[in-house]
C-alpha positions as a Markdown table, in Angstrom:
| # | Residue | x | y | z |
|---|---|---|---|---|
| 1 | Unk | -22.0 | -8.9 | 8.9 |
| 2 | Unk | -22.6 | -8.7 | 5.1 |
| 3 | Unk | -20.9 | -11.3 | 2.9 |
| 4 | Unk | -20.2 | -11.1 | -0.8 |
| 5 | Unk | -19.9 | -14.8 | -0.8 |
| 6 | Unk | -19.3 | -17.8 | 1.5 |
| 7 | Unk | -16.9 | -20.4 | -0.1 |
| 8 | Unk | -16.9 | -23.9 | 1.4 |
| 9 | Unk | -14.5 | -26.5 | 0.2 |
| 10 | Unk | -14.9 | -30.2 | 0.9 |
| 11 | Unk | -13.9 | -33.7 | -0.3 |
| 12 | Unk | -15.7 | -35.2 | -3.3 |
| 13 | Unk | -17.0 | -38.2 | -1.3 |
| 14 | Unk | -20.5 | -38.9 | 0.0 |
| 15 | Unk | -19.4 | -38.0 | 3.5 |
| 16 | Unk | -17.6 | -34.9 | 2.2 |
| 17 | Unk | -20.7 | -33.8 | 0.3 |
| 18 | Unk | -22.8 | -34.3 | 3.4 |
| 19 | Unk | -20.4 | -32.1 | 5.4 |
| 20 | Unk | -20.6 | -29.4 | 2.7 |
| 21 | Unk | -24.4 | -29.4 | 2.7 |
| 22 | Unk | -24.5 | -29.3 | 6.5 |
| 23 | Unk | -22.2 | -26.4 | 6.8 |
| 24 | Unk | -23.9 | -24.6 | 3.9 |
| 25 | Unk | -27.2 | -24.9 | 5.6 |
| 26 | Unk | -25.8 | -23.2 | 8.7 |
| 27 | Unk | -24.7 | -20.1 | 6.6 |
| 28 | Unk | -27.9 | -20.1 | 4.7 |
| 29 | Unk | -29.7 | -19.1 | 7.9 |
| 30 | Unk | -28.5 | -15.5 | 7.3 |
| 31 | Unk | -26.6 | -15.5 | 3.9 |
| 32 | Unk | -28.7 | -15.7 | 0.7 |
| 33 | Unk | -28.4 | -19.2 | -0.7 |
| 34 | Unk | -27.0 | -18.0 | -4.1 |
| 35 | Unk | -24.0 | -16.5 | -2.2 |
| 36 | Unk | -23.0 | -19.8 | -0.6 |
| 37 | Unk | -20.6 | -21.6 | -2.9 |
| 38 | Unk | -19.7 | -25.2 | -2.5 |
| 39 | Unk | -16.6 | -26.7 | -4.3 |
| 40 | Unk | -13.9 | -29.3 | -3.9 |
| 41 | Unk | -10.9 | -28.5 | -1.6 |
| 42 | Unk | -8.5 | -27.4 | -4.3 |
| 43 | Unk | -11.1 | -25.2 | -6.0 |
| 44 | Unk | -11.8 | -23.4 | -2.7 |
| 45 | Unk | -8.1 | -23.0 | -1.9 |
| 46 | Unk | -7.2 | -21.6 | -5.3 |
| 47 | Unk | -10.3 | -19.4 | -5.4 |
| 48 | Unk | -9.3 | -17.6 | -2.2 |
| 49 | Unk | -5.7 | -17.2 | -3.4 |
| 50 | Unk | -6.6 | -16.1 | -6.9 |
| 51 | Unk | -9.2 | -13.5 | -5.7 |
| 52 | Unk | -6.6 | -11.6 | -3.7 |
| 53 | Unk | -3.9 | -12.1 | -6.4 |
| 54 | Unk | -6.1 | -10.6 | -9.0 |
| 55 | Unk | -7.0 | -7.6 | -6.9 |
| 56 | Unk | -3.4 | -7.0 | -6.2 |
| 57 | Unk | -2.7 | -7.5 | -9.9 |
| 58 | Unk | -5.0 | -4.6 | -10.7 |
| 59 | Unk | -3.1 | -2.4 | -8.3 |
| 60 | Unk | 0.3 | -3.3 | -9.7 |
| 61 | Unk | -1.1 | -2.8 | -13.3 |
| 62 | Unk | -2.1 | 0.7 | -12.5 |
| 63 | Unk | 1.2 | 1.4 | -10.6 |
| 64 | Unk | 3.2 | 0.2 | -13.7 |
| 65 | Unk | 1.1 | 2.6 | -15.8 |
| 66 | Unk | 1.7 | 5.4 | -13.3 |
| 67 | Unk | 5.4 | 5.3 | -14.3 |
| 68 | Unk | 4.6 | 5.5 | -18.0 |
| 69 | Unk | 2.2 | 8.4 | -17.4 |
| 70 | Unk | 4.9 | 10.4 | -15.7 |
| 71 | Unk | 7.2 | 9.9 | -18.7 |
| 72 | Unk | 4.6 | 10.7 | -21.3 |
| 73 | Unk | 2.7 | 13.5 | -19.5 |
| 74 | Unk | -0.5 | 11.4 | -19.2 |
| 75 | Unk | -2.6 | 11.6 | -16.0 |
| 76 | Unk | -3.1 | 8.2 | -14.4 |
| 77 | Unk | -6.4 | 9.3 | -12.8 |
| 78 | Unk | -7.8 | 10.1 | -16.2 |
| 79 | Unk | -6.5 | 6.8 | -17.6 |
| 80 | Unk | -8.1 | 4.9 | -14.6 |
| 81 | Unk | -11.4 | 6.7 | -15.1 |
| 82 | Unk | -11.5 | 5.8 | -18.8 |
| 83 | Unk | -10.5 | 2.2 | -18.2 |
| 84 | Unk | -13.1 | 1.8 | -15.4 |
| 85 | Unk | -15.9 | 2.9 | -17.7 |
| 86 | Unk | -15.4 | -0.4 | -19.5 |
| 87 | Unk | -18.0 | -2.6 | -17.9 |
| 88 | Unk | -15.8 | -5.6 | -18.4 |
| 89 | Unk | -13.2 | -4.0 | -16.1 |
| 90 | Unk | -15.1 | -1.7 | -13.7 |
| 91 | Unk | -13.6 | 1.1 | -11.6 |
| 92 | Unk | -12.5 | -0.7 | -8.4 |
| 93 | Unk | -8.9 | -1.1 | -7.4 |
| 94 | Unk | -7.6 | 1.2 | -10.2 |
| 95 | Unk | -6.1 | 3.9 | -8.0 |
| 96 | Unk | -2.3 | 4.3 | -8.5 |
| 97 | Unk | -0.5 | 4.4 | -5.1 |
| 98 | Unk | 2.8 | 3.8 | -3.4 |
| 99 | Unk | 1.8 | 0.1 | -3.2 |
| 100 | Unk | -0.6 | -2.4 | -1.7 |
| 101 | Unk | -0.2 | -3.8 | 1.8 |
| 102 | Unk | -2.2 | -5.7 | 4.4 |
| 103 | Unk | -2.0 | -9.2 | 5.7 |
| 104 | Unk | -3.5 | -11.0 | 2.6 |
| 105 | Unk | -2.4 | -9.8 | -0.8 |
| 106 | Unk | 1.4 | -10.5 | -0.7 |
| 107 | Unk | 1.0 | -13.7 | 1.5 |
| 108 | Unk | -1.6 | -15.2 | -0.8 |
| 109 | Unk | 0.3 | -14.4 | -3.9 |
| 110 | Unk | 3.4 | -16.0 | -2.5 |
| 111 | Unk | 1.3 | -19.1 | -1.6 |
| 112 | Unk | 0.1 | -19.2 | -5.2 |
| 113 | Unk | 3.6 | -18.9 | -6.5 |
| 114 | Unk | 4.7 | -21.7 | -4.2 |
| 115 | Unk | 1.9 | -24.0 | -5.4 |
| 116 | Unk | 2.7 | -23.2 | -9.1 |
| 117 | Unk | 6.4 | -24.1 | -8.5 |
| 118 | Unk | 5.5 | -27.3 | -6.7 |
| 119 | Unk | 3.2 | -28.3 | -9.6 |
| 120 | Unk | 6.0 | -27.7 | -12.1 |
| 121 | Unk | 4.6 | -24.5 | -13.5 |
| 122 | Unk | 7.6 | -22.0 | -13.3 |
| 123 | Unk | 6.2 | -19.7 | -16.0 |
| 124 | Unk | 2.9 | -19.3 | -14.1 |
| 125 | Unk | 4.8 | -18.8 | -10.8 |
| 126 | Unk | 6.9 | -16.1 | -12.4 |
| 127 | Unk | 3.8 | -14.4 | -13.8 |
| 128 | Unk | 2.3 | -14.0 | -10.3 |
| 129 | Unk | 5.6 | -13.1 | -8.7 |
| 130 | Unk | 5.8 | -10.1 | -11.0 |
| 131 | Unk | 2.8 | -8.6 | -9.2 |
| 132 | Unk | 4.9 | -8.4 | -6.0 |
| 133 | Unk | 8.0 | -7.3 | -8.0 |
| 134 | Unk | 6.1 | -4.3 | -9.4 |
| 135 | Unk | 4.7 | -3.5 | -5.9 |
| 136 | Unk | 8.2 | -3.5 | -4.4 |
| 137 | Unk | 9.5 | -1.5 | -7.4 |
| 138 | Unk | 6.8 | 1.2 | -7.0 |
| 139 | Unk | 7.9 | 1.8 | -3.4 |
| 140 | Unk | 11.6 | 2.0 | -4.4 |
| 141 | Unk | 10.7 | 4.3 | -7.3 |
| 142 | Unk | 8.8 | 6.6 | -4.9 |
| 143 | Unk | 11.8 | 6.9 | -2.6 |
| 144 | Unk | 14.2 | 7.4 | -5.5 |
| 145 | Unk | 12.0 | 10.2 | -6.7 |
| 146 | Unk | 12.1 | 11.8 | -3.3 |
| 147 | Unk | 15.9 | 11.6 | -3.0 |
| 148 | Unk | 16.5 | 12.8 | -6.5 |
| 149 | Unk | 14.1 | 15.8 | -6.1 |
| 150 | Unk | 15.8 | 16.8 | -2.9 |
| 151 | Unk | 19.2 | 17.5 | -4.6 |
| 152 | Unk | 20.2 | 13.8 | -4.5 |
| 153 | Unk | 20.4 | 13.5 | -0.7 |
| 154 | Unk | 18.1 | 13.3 | 2.3 |
| 155 | Unk | 20.9 | 12.9 | 4.7 |
| 156 | Unk | 19.9 | 14.6 | 8.0 |
| 157 | Unk | 16.8 | 16.1 | 6.4 |
| 158 | Unk | 13.6 | 16.0 | 8.3 |
| 159 | Unk | 10.7 | 14.3 | 6.4 |
| 160 | Unk | 7.1 | 14.3 | 7.7 |
| 161 | Unk | 5.4 | 11.0 | 7.0 |
| 162 | Unk | 1.6 | 11.3 | 7.0 |
| 163 | Unk | 0.0 | 7.9 | 7.5 |
| 164 | Unk | 1.5 | 4.6 | 8.4 |
| 165 | Unk | -1.5 | 2.1 | 8.3 |
| 166 | Unk | -1.8 | 0.2 | 5.0 |
| 167 | Unk | -5.1 | 1.9 | 4.3 |
| 168 | Unk | -7.4 | 4.5 | 5.9 |
| 169 | Unk | -9.8 | 3.8 | 8.7 |
| 170 | Unk | -7.7 | 1.1 | 10.3 |
| 171 | Unk | -4.7 | 0.8 | 12.6 |
| 172 | Unk | -3.5 | -2.3 | 10.7 |
| 173 | Unk | 0.1 | -2.0 | 9.7 |
| 174 | Unk | 0.8 | -5.5 | 8.4 |
| 175 | Unk | 2.9 | -5.2 | 5.2 |
| 176 | Unk | 2.0 | -1.5 | 4.9 |
| 177 | Unk | 4.1 | 0.1 | 2.1 |
| 178 | Unk | 5.0 | 2.8 | 4.7 |
| 179 | Unk | 7.4 | 0.2 | 6.3 |
| 180 | Unk | 9.6 | -0.1 | 3.2 |
| 181 | Unk | 9.4 | 3.5 | 2.3 |
| 182 | Unk | 10.4 | 4.6 | 5.8 |
| 183 | Unk | 13.2 | 2.0 | 6.0 |
| 184 | Unk | 14.6 | 3.2 | 2.7 |
| 185 | Unk | 14.6 | 6.8 | 3.8 |
| 186 | Unk | 16.3 | 5.9 | 7.1 |
| 187 | Unk | 18.9 | 4.0 | 5.1 |
| 188 | Unk | 19.5 | 7.2 | 3.2 |
| 189 | Unk | 20.0 | 9.1 | 6.4 |
| 190 | Unk | 16.7 | 10.9 | 6.7 |
| 191 | Unk | 15.1 | 11.8 | 10.0 |
| 192 | Unk | 11.4 | 10.9 | 10.1 |
| 193 | Unk | 8.5 | 12.5 | 11.9 |
| 194 | Unk | 5.4 | 10.3 | 11.6 |
| 195 | Unk | 1.8 | 11.0 | 12.2 |
| 196 | Unk | -1.0 | 8.5 | 11.8 |
| 197 | Unk | -4.4 | 9.0 | 13.6 |
| 198 | Unk | -4.7 | 5.3 | 14.6 |
| 199 | Unk | -1.2 | 3.9 | 14.8 |
| 200 | Unk | 0.7 | 4.2 | 18.0 |
| 201 | Unk | 4.4 | 5.3 | 18.4 |
| 202 | Unk | 5.2 | 1.8 | 19.8 |
| 203 | Unk | 3.6 | 0.0 | 16.9 |
| 204 | Unk | 5.4 | 2.2 | 14.3 |
| 205 | Unk | 8.8 | 1.5 | 16.0 |
| 206 | Unk | 8.0 | -2.2 | 16.2 |
| 207 | Unk | 7.1 | -2.4 | 12.5 |
| 208 | Unk | 10.3 | -0.6 | 11.5 |
| 209 | Unk | 12.4 | -2.9 | 13.6 |
| 210 | Unk | 10.9 | -6.3 | 12.7 |
| 211 | Unk | 11.8 | -8.7 | 9.9 |
| 212 | Unk | 9.4 | -9.2 | 7.0 |
| 213 | Unk | 6.4 | -11.4 | 7.9 |
| 214 | Unk | 7.6 | -11.6 | 11.6 |
| 215 | Unk | 4.1 | -10.3 | 12.5 |
| 216 | Unk | 2.8 | -13.7 | 11.3 |
| 217 | Unk | 5.2 | -15.7 | 13.5 |
| 218 | Unk | 4.2 | -15.0 | 17.1 |
| 219 | Unk | 6.8 | -17.3 | 18.6 |
| 220 | Unk | 9.6 | -15.2 | 17.1 |
| 221 | Unk | 8.0 | -11.8 | 17.4 |
| 222 | Unk | 10.5 | -9.2 | 18.4 |
| 223 | Unk | 13.5 | -11.5 | 18.5 |
| 224 | Unk | 16.6 | -9.8 | 17.0 |
| 225 | Unk | 14.7 | -6.6 | 16.3 |
| 226 | Unk | 16.8 | -3.5 | 15.5 |
| 227 | Unk | 16.5 | -0.5 | 17.8 |
| 228 | Unk | 15.0 | 2.7 | 16.2 |
| 229 | Unk | 16.3 | 5.7 | 18.1 |
| 230 | Unk | 14.3 | 8.8 | 18.8 |
| 231 | Unk | 16.8 | 10.8 | 16.8 |
| 232 | Unk | 15.9 | 8.7 | 13.7 |
| 233 | Unk | 12.1 | 8.5 | 14.1 |
| 234 | Unk | 9.7 | 10.6 | 16.2 |
| 235 | Unk | 5.9 | 10.3 | 16.3 |
| 236 | Unk | 3.6 | 13.3 | 16.8 |
| 237 | Unk | -0.1 | 13.9 | 17.4 |
| 238 | Unk | -1.0 | 16.0 | 14.3 |
| 239 | Unk | 0.1 | 16.6 | 10.7 |
| 240 | Unk | 1.3 | 20.2 | 11.3 |
| 241 | Unk | 3.6 | 19.1 | 14.1 |
| 242 | Unk | 5.0 | 16.5 | 11.8 |
| 243 | Unk | 5.8 | 19.0 | 9.1 |
| 244 | Unk | 7.3 | 21.7 | 11.5 |
| 245 | Unk | 10.9 | 22.3 | 10.2 |
| 246 | Unk | 10.6 | 19.4 | 7.6 |
| 247 | Unk | 12.1 | 19.6 | 4.2 |
| 248 | Unk | 9.4 | 17.3 | 2.7 |
| 249 | Unk | 6.0 | 15.7 | 3.4 |
| 250 | Unk | 5.3 | 12.1 | 2.2 |
| 251 | Unk | 1.6 | 11.0 | 2.2 |
| 252 | Unk | 1.5 | 7.3 | 2.6 |
| 253 | Unk | -2.0 | 6.6 | 3.8 |
| 254 | Unk | -5.2 | 8.0 | 2.3 |
| 255 | Unk | -6.7 | 9.4 | 5.5 |
| 256 | Unk | -9.6 | 11.8 | 4.7 |
| 257 | Unk | -8.4 | 14.2 | 7.4 |
| 258 | Unk | -5.3 | 14.9 | 5.3 |
| 259 | Unk | -7.5 | 16.6 | 2.6 |
| 260 | Unk | -8.5 | 19.3 | 5.1 |
| 261 | Unk | -5.0 | 20.2 | 6.4 |
| 262 | Unk | -4.2 | 23.9 | 6.5 |
| 263 | Unk | -1.5 | 23.6 | 3.9 |
| 264 | Unk | -0.6 | 27.3 | 4.0 |
| 265 | Unk | 0.1 | 27.0 | 7.7 |
| 266 | Unk | 2.1 | 23.8 | 6.9 |
| 267 | Unk | 4.1 | 25.5 | 4.2 |
| 268 | Unk | 4.9 | 28.4 | 6.4 |
| 269 | Unk | 6.5 | 26.2 | 9.1 |
| 270 | Unk | 8.6 | 24.0 | 6.7 |
| 271 | Unk | 12.2 | 24.4 | 5.4 |
| 272 | Unk | 12.3 | 25.8 | 1.9 |
| 273 | Unk | 12.1 | 24.6 | -0.8 |
| 274 | Unk | 9.1 | 22.6 | 0.6 |
| 275 | Unk | 8.2 | 19.3 | -1.1 |
| 276 | Unk | 5.0 | 17.2 | -1.0 |
| 277 | Unk | 5.2 | 13.6 | -2.3 |
| 278 | Unk | 1.7 | 12.3 | -2.5 |
| 279 | Unk | 1.9 | 8.5 | -2.5 |
| 280 | Unk | -1.9 | 8.2 | -2.6 |
| 281 | Unk | -2.9 | 10.9 | -5.1 |
| 282 | Unk | -5.1 | 12.3 | -2.4 |
| 283 | Unk | -4.5 | 16.0 | -2.4 |
| 284 | Unk | -5.3 | 19.0 | -4.5 |
| 285 | Unk | -2.0 | 19.3 | -6.3 |
| 286 | Unk | -2.7 | 22.5 | -8.2 |
| 287 | Unk | -3.6 | 24.3 | -4.9 |
| 288 | Unk | -0.5 | 23.0 | -3.3 |
| 289 | Unk | 1.7 | 24.3 | -6.2 |
| 290 | Unk | 0.0 | 27.7 | -5.9 |
| 291 | Unk | 0.9 | 27.9 | -2.2 |
| 292 | Unk | 4.6 | 27.2 | -3.1 |
| 293 | Unk | 5.1 | 23.5 | -2.7 |
| 294 | Unk | 7.1 | 21.4 | -5.2 |
| 295 | Unk | 4.6 | 18.5 | -5.7 |
| 296 | Unk | 5.2 | 15.0 | -6.9 |
| 297 | Unk | 2.1 | 12.8 | -7.4 |
| 298 | Unk | 2.2 | 9.3 | -8.8 |
| 299 | Unk | 1.3 | 9.1 | -12.5 |
| 300 | Unk | 0.7 | 12.8 | -12.8 |
| 301 | Unk | 2.5 | 15.3 | -15.1 |
| 302 | Unk | 5.7 | 16.2 | -13.4 |
| 303 | Unk | 6.3 | 19.5 | -11.7 |
| 304 | Unk | 8.7 | 21.5 | -13.9 |
| 305 | Unk | 11.3 | 21.4 | -11.0 |
| 306 | Unk | 11.2 | 17.6 | -11.1 |
| 307 | Unk | 11.7 | 17.1 | -14.8 |
| 308 | Unk | 14.9 | 15.3 | -15.6 |
| 309 | Unk | 15.6 | 14.6 | -11.9 |
């Protein structure tokens, strides 16, 4: 294991300091001493919450700018590149996307919001709550763009969903943005065909059925879950099969294998007009447009077909 840091919190008492030093000495057997940080309990707690909140804040900041880029004709990737060249900011976590997910970001921000409210700091609580608000809005905006582009309805239209995990190279689906996007499309009457190389059919159906954060409450897991029928959602073993007969493709996880799909073959088997909605800005959009796809990518100049939609 490689640690960026080890943060240990303890009481500011002689016994608490002794406990801190003892535990620190254990970690220092394989972690460089300068990476072992000792602090009081509240400092350790807030450091952990604030670190994830600030990473999520960067994602939401870029996602808010992606909407502005679409309206002005700017390219969010070019904006992110320029911003990242500022050494005070750096390039990490500046990719616009359909939203952040995972088990930590939203939960830690909500913990931070709760602490602020309990300490009588409603303005600070609202500031951090807005990071989640923008994240939810980005997912809603993505779905709205899909519906509007497809002649204002996805009723009974087949949509291929590529990727369900919250990020590539994992089967972790906790708080993945794909859940909210898929639920919204199902509410609009769409029929989904989902492919993810590491997420099982059973896991996908479970996530689409469960209440928010139910994954974090094992005693209630699965109780009252809605049933997702095979008519509404199907899962397949490859991307081309997912797109067969589909009206649109939605890329929701940045799996590297999606870059090497035979998109000409995919286009040939889809219903026309064929759409690709790239929620991770992963693909070669110019090449896709040349094939014949109508393409939407977050924070990119809009396809002429999508202007005013």
